[in-house]
C-alpha positions, 0 to 999 in steps of 0.5 A: 167414121167415128166409132162411139165405143162408149155408146156400144159398152153402155148398150152392151151394159144395158142388155147384160143379162136381160131377156126378150119375150120375142124378137120384136120385144122393145124392152129387155128385162130380167126374166123374173119381171118378164115373167106374169103369173096367171090365175092360181099360178105362183112364181117363186124365186130360190137361192136369192143372191146365189145360183138363183132360180124361178119356181113356177107352180099351180094351185087349184087348177088341176091337171085337167081331169073330168068328174061327173057326179051320180046321186044315189040312197043306201038303198040302192047298195047290196045288203040291208039298211044299217048293215056294214060292207054294203057295195056298190057298183061304179067304175072310176069312182074318185069321190064319195060322200054320204050325207054331207061326210066325204069318205076316205079310202080305206078308212070308210071304204075300199074299191075293187074293179068297179066295186065300192065296198062300204066299211061302216053302217050304211042305212037306206035313207042315207044320201050317197054321192059318188064323183067318178072320172079320170085325170085325177090324183089323190094322197091318203096320209095321217097327221103323223106324215105332216111336219111338226108334232101332234096338236101343232098348228102350221104343220105342213105336207107337200102335194102338187095342184091341191083341189080338195083337202079333207080332215076326218071326213070334213071338206077343208076350206082354202085360206081359211083352214090351210094354205098353198105355197107352191106345192106346200100345203100349211094346215092353219089349225091343230092337227093331231098325229092320228087324224085322217087326210086325203088330198085330191088333184084334177 
């Protein structure tokens, strides 16, 4: 019997550092070629040329939380039209919008248990929408928490799976006002240190 060592060595070299997706995979390949990114998923190589890694991250998909909205008017709150510190009882409040402005926790309202207290003046004819639910996460920061200097463009922060980004009560538009790469959010417009930013994920 003749053993074709050259052929065996060639086959071993071909398989060197290659991976199969399963036992029935007919075409071994490098892991970077076998892993395919689905919708809102990014695969980023690290330490190229050295001890390389592959980082898998997602954007926009969130963590499977569920939010349900309820519409009110200022007349549904305690107190009188135009008062500050008017309250509303709603469990698990996550996002609060008054006349299209997305409010920011501790800046525009506080929550104690199920009681929402509006710190600014609320009139009876204003529209109030409360999104409530579970499985969400949020972060309240200011421009001073970003990289770069006050007034710079392309300042960044790190936050996983951002679903909504709010700057001074205005909901920003993905790709227009900010971009996401892995867990890094880059603000494409100028951001000042005293601006309030809220990040939500679900």
